[in-house]
N, C-alpha and C positions, 0 to 999 in steps of 0.2 A: 166504062162508064163515061157517058155523054157528059161533056161539059169540063172534065178535068184537064188540065193543060199545064202542069208544072214544067218548069224551065229544065231542059234534059242534059245540061252542061254538067250535072253531079252525077256522080256514079251511085250504084244502089248502096253501097257502102258509105258513101257521103249522106245519101237520106237517111239510111237508118242510124248514122250518128245525129242528125239533125231530129229525126224523133225522138231517139234517147233524150236530147236535150229539150224537146218540147215536153215529155213525159216527164221530166225532172221538174219543170215549171209548173205542173198540174198535180203532182202526187199528193200533196196535202188535200187539197180540193177533192180529187177524185176519191181519197179514203172518208172525207166529210159526208160526200155525197152517199158512197157506199152504205154508211152509216145513217143517214139522214132518210134514205128512202127504204131501210131496212131489207137490203138483199139478201137472200137465203143463199147460204153455202152451197145449198143442192139446185139453185136456180141455173136454167139454161141460158146463155148470153151469147148475143150475137153484136160483133161491132163490123159496122158498115165502113169501107175505107179503111182496113186494117193496117196498110202499108205492110212493112216488114215485122209486125207484130210487137212493138215497143210497148202498147198498152195491154195487149192479150196476154204479153209474156207475164207481166206483172199481176195480173188475174189469173194465170195459171200456177203462178209460184205460191201466192197467197192464199189460196182456197181450193176447194173442192168443186168449182164451177164448172160446168160443161160448157168449154170454150169453143165458139164458131167465128170466123172470121169470112170476110168479103171483101175482093178487092178487083179492079179492074186491069191491074198491072200484073200479067203471069212472072215478071222478074222479080218483084217484090215479094210475090206471095211464095215464090221458090227459096228466097232468103228466110221468110218467115217458118217456112216447113223446118229447115235447119235448125232454128232457134227455138220451135217449139211444136217437135214433129207430132205430139199428141193432140195438138189442135186440130178442128175440124174445118179446113180452108176451102174456099170456092173462090174460082174466078168468075164475077158476073157485075151485073149493072145495077147501081142502086136506084134507078128508075124504075126497074122490073125484078125485084128480088126473087130468086128461084126457089122460095120455100112456099108452103101452104099457109093459109090462114092462120094465125094464133099458135105459132110452131115455139115461141120464144117467151121466157119470162121477163127478159131485158133485152132493149136494143139500143145501140149506143155508138156514138161516134165522137171523132177528136180532130179537129182542125181540118173538118170536111167541108161543111155547108159553103163556105166562103168559094169553094172551088166549083160549085154545081150551078149550072144556068137556071135551074128549076128547082130550088132546096124545098118548096111545098110539097112536088111529087116525091122526092126522096122520103120527105119526112112521113106524108101518106102510105109508102109502102112500108115503112118502118112501123107505123101502127098497126098496117094491115096484117103483118108477121107476128105480132106480139099479142099475146093473149089479153082478153078484157081484164081491168085492174092492174097488169103488168106496167112496165116502168120504161120511158124512153127519157135518157140521158145524154143530151148535148153537152159535152165536156168544158169544150174551147172554142170560141169563135173570137176573132180579134176585131178592133175597130180602129182603123188608123186614122180616123177623124180625130180621134182624142189623144194620139200619140204626143208624147212629151220627150224632147231631148235637151239636154243641158252638159256641156258648155253650148252656148246658141250657135256655134258656127256648125253644129251639126244637126240643126233643125231642119234642113235642106234635105235629109235622108227620107223624112216623113213624105215630102211630096214626091220625090224620085221613086220610092217603093210604092207607093199609092199608085203612082200612075204606071210602074209596071205590071204592079198585080191586074190592074184594070186590061192592060193590052193581052195579058195572059189568059183573059177571061174570067178573072177572080172577081169577087166582090169585096174589096177592102172594108165595107161598112157593115158586114153582116152581122156583127154582134149587137147593135142597137136594135136589129130588125126580129130577133129572136122571140121576145115576149108576144108581139104581133103573130107571127107564126104560129106559136103554140096556140094561141087562144083563137085563131082563124079555124084551126083544126080540132076545135071543141075538147082539147086536153083537159083532164081534171087535175086539181091539187098543183096549178102551173107556179114552179118558182123560178126566178129569173135573178141573176146576179153577177158581179164583176168582181174577179179577181184583184187583190189588194198588190201593192208594190214593196217590195224589202230589196234592199241594196246592201249585201255582205261585202266584207273586206278582204276576203280570201277567194274571189271568184278566181277560177281557172283560165289561164291563158289560152288554154285550146277551147275553150266554150266562146271566147272573143274572137279566136281565129276562126272559128264555124260560122259564127255571125257575119263576119266579113267575107267568107267564101259565099254566103248566101246571098248576101248583098252585090258583090260581084256578078254571081251567076243571075241574079234577077236584072242586072241592070244592062247586061251584055258587054259588048265588046268597043263601045261608045269611046272612041280615042280622046274625046274632048271631056268626058266626064272621068276617064281613067286617069289624068293626072290630078283632078280636084280628090278623086276616092283616094288616092295615095296620100294627099294632106290630110284629107278628113280620118283616114284610117290612124295615120300619125296622133290627130288631135285625141281621138276616141281612146287609143291605147294609153296615152298620157293621162288622160282625165281618169281613167280606171285605177292605173297605178298613183294617182295622188288622192284616190277616193273622193273624187269631185264628180262623177259621171252619174248622171240621170238618164235612164231610157225607162219610159213607162208607155206600154202599149195596152190600152184597156181590152182587157180580155172576159167576154162573158160567158156564162154557162147557164144552161136551162134543164129542168125536168118536168114530168108530169106523168100522170097515169092515163093509161089507155081505157075510153068510157067502155 
């Protein structure tokens, strides 16, 4: 898939754990959108950029949907096959989906468009392979421009991660662009929104550790930043332990019907 460039210092298993973590953040939203769009249990569903299958696995377990997935990375697809062997998975390009016109009832993606240099083309392809009246679902696209960190010492992480994503070819401000993209493509019944924030007292230490693994992977081996990261990680974990930590990253969703 042209335009995707995740940092490769994490293993496939690391990425699977990250995708599961992201899926947990959006589970309630996804359930709401499935109800809101009246997705029938017999509908065929394609996920573009399915990765290790974290989202497809949920769909497969909770319904009788015909589940299809596409990703450019063979390693992650091999991993997904082990988790959901009955899913129909394909290695391919989001800019040229290898399916005929009107092949699916629903086409969706999850934390994908920010990694694409041309999200309009990918969405156009999703529309092409979805039947008229079918549904396009973009479950989650972040917008680092609105990120909030507290305690104040941690606000620098927003700037560092924003710059890191841009160096990797990603668009850290994709969330705010979803409404414009959907309307430019003449989708019907367009709805765009933002996930709310909530902070629980029982956040697992493994979730915090995973967040820091991704931060360090994103920022690379800069020795100057490394010393600061050690300090910031300590501040972060102390704030979580004292139930003072706030981390809010606006994450947008959008859906619409194919004309």
